[in-house]
Structure formats: C-alpha cells, structure tokens
N, C-alpha and C positions, 0 to 999 in steps of 0.2 A: 151453650150450644152454638155452633157456627152454622147459621141457616144457609149461607151461600155454599158451604161445603156439601150439604145435603142436596141442594138444588143442582149443583154441579154433578154429583153422583147420580142423581135421577136422570138428568138429560144425557149423561154419559152412557147410561144403560140404554136409553131410547135410541141414541145414535148408533151404538155398537150392535145391539140386537136388531134394531130396525124392523119392528113388527109390521109396519105398513108395507115395506118392501118385500116382506115374506108372504104377504097375502096371496099373490098369484101361485106361489109354491104350495101354500096350504090348500088352496082350492084344487090345484092339480093332484096333490097327494090324496085328497079326500073325495075326488070326483065320483068314485064308485060307491060312496056311502050315502045313507039317508040323512035327512036333516038332524034327526036325533043322534045318529052315529057321529056325524060331523061335530055336533055340539060336545059329545063325550070326548072326542079326540082333542078338541080345543081345550077342554077343561083339564084333561090328563096331561097334555103337553105343557101347559102353562104351570100346572102344579109341579110337574117334574122340574121345570126351569127354576122355580122358586126353591125347591129342595136342593138342587144342584148348587145354586149360587149361595144359599145359606151355609151349606156344608163347606163350600170352598172358602167362604168368608171366615168361618171359625177355624178351619184347619190350615189355611193358607200359610200363615207364619210358621206353623209347626213343620209344614212340608219344606219350606225354605231352610229352616234350621236343620232338618234331618239330612238334607243334601249339602249343607254348608254353603248355601247360595246367599250372597248378600242382596239386600233389597235394591241397591243401586244396579247390580248386574241384572236382576230380574226386571227392573224398570226398563233398561235398555232392550232386553229381549222382548218383553211384553209390548213396549212402545213400537218396536220394529214390526211385530206381528200385527198390531192394530193398524199401523200405517199401510202394510201390504193389503189388508182387507179393505181399507178405505180407498186405496187406489183402484181396486176392482169396482167398488161401489160408485166411484166417480165416473166409471164407464157404464153405469146403469145395470150391473150384473152382480151375481154372487161370486165370491172368490172360491177357488178350489181348495183354499184352506178350510172353508166351511163344508164343502161337499165336492166330490169329484164324480167323474162319469161312472165309475164302478158303483159308487153308492147310489147314484141315480137309478141305475139298472136294478140294483137290489131292492130299492124302495118301491119300484114299480110292481113288484110281485109280492110285497109284504101285505098281510091282512091288517096289521096294526102299525100305524106310522107315528103314533103320538109321542112315544119316548125316543125311538130311533127311526128315522133321522130327524124328526121335527124338533124335539126338545134338545137332543144332543146328536149331531153337532150344529144344526142350523141356528138354533136360538142361543143356548148356553154353550157356545163354541169357544175356541181358544182365546179369541179376543175378549169376550165377556168374562171368562174365567180369569184371564190375566189382569183385566181392569179391576175386578173385585178383590183379587189378592193384593194388588198394589194399594188400593184405597184402604183396605182393612189393615195392612201392615203399616201404612203411613199414619193412620189415625186410629190408634189403639184406644183402649178404655171401654168399659161396659156401656157407657152412654152412647158413644159413637156406634158401637156394634148394634145396640138395640135400635137406634134410629135408622141405620143403614139396612137392618133387617126389615124394619117396617116399610122402608122405601122399596125394597125388593118385592115384598108382598103386594104393595100398592101397584107396582109396575106389572106384576103377574096378573092382577085383577083387571087392569086397564087393557093389557094385551089380550086377555081372554075376551073382553068386551069387543075388541076390534075383530078378533077371529070369529066371534059369534055372528057379526054382521058383515063378514068378509065378502060374500057375493055382491051385496049392495054397494059397499065401498069400491070394490073392483069395477063395478059397472059405472059408477059415477066418475071415478078418477081415470079409468082406462089405463092402458099400458103406459101411455105418455106421462100421465099425471103421477103414477107410481114411480116411474123412472126419474122424474124431476125430484120427488121427495127422497128417493134413494141417493141421488147425487148430492143433495143438500146435506143429508145425514153423513154421506161419505166425506164431505168437506169438513164438517164438524168433527167427525171421527179422526180424520187426518191431523187436525189441529191438536186433538187430545193425545194422539200417538206421539207427535213431535214434542209436546210439552212433557210427556212422561219420559221420553228418551233424553231430553235436555236435563231433566232432574237427575236421571241416572248417571249421565256423564259428569255432571257437577258433583255428584256424590262420590264417584270413583276418582275424579281428578279435581279435588277442591281448589287447587291453585289456579285452575282455569276460571 
C-alpha cells in the first residue's frame, strides 16, 4: 500500500470539494428548514456524494474506454477544469462550472436541495468527478480501489459532521475566515490541476 497516495487522494478531495467553503451555501439553501430537516439534508447530500464518487470510481475507466478517450487526454481535460475552478476559488467564490445563476434561481424555489444542487453539482461536481476518474484509472487494482472507496466514505462522514455544525462554524469563522480557507484550498487545487495536466501532456508527448 502506498500511504502517501491515499493521503494525497484524501486531501485532493478536501481541496476540490471544499466543504468548509460550501458552508455558507448550505446554510443559505437550508435557511427555511428546521434543525431536524437541515440535519436530514446534510445526511442525504453527503450520502449522495459518496454514492456518486464511488460509482464514478468503478465506472470511470469503462467510460473512457467506451468513448475511446485516452487517460492522458482526460488528464489534460480534467486538470484544465480543476484549474478553472481553482482560479475562481482563489478569488473567494464558487465557479460557475459548479453552479450558475439559473441554478441559483431554481434552487431558491426547491423544497429539497440535498441531491440537487447540493450534492450534484456543488459537491460532486465536474472537478471532483474528474479527479476521482484520473486517480482510479492511474492506480488500478482491487486494493487501491478498496482503500480509495474507504477514503471517500471517511470524507463523506467528515463532511457531514461539518455540515451538522455549519451554523456554529460559520459564526466562528465568519465570511472572511471562510474566504481565506477557500483561497488556500484553491491554491492547493490549482497545484493539483497543473500536476494532472503536466502528467497528461507527458503521456501524449513522451519525447517532451
């Protein structure tokens, strides 16, 4: 087992999904709910994220094979997408790759926001899905898949814990504190995106 690989995968999920940065969005989307309803929303949202990422992890390589997409090409595409989202996070805001104004308006009138838009696309968005596919394709084998699946489950549990105490965290950190964390996660995420793109370019053009 490569322990550093799993640590990198976990912190990659933390940076890309950025549950702390999503706390104000979660509070806003659930402002009309009771404490029990908010807890249920947090539980369903994070369970959905785990299911989406696990399905992506298992099916990712098959999807690439189905469309005859090389891993190197997908690395470049996924790394570019991750970098675009990271640039937005460095400005302390969510990228429109994750959500746009039309989705904001639709979410404001929805009764249930756990699966859409909270789980998908805000949490398990294009960046997270691309990252999981790349990691799973690069590091095949049952042991790696099992360990990465456990990491996804652990991440979901920790994210649920954060959402459960979201009002308290938001009150302590404030908008400025959350923006600082979002920018730090954005910087880490941008580094991951560049690394993924570099690996893709190297795979397509080995002479470089």
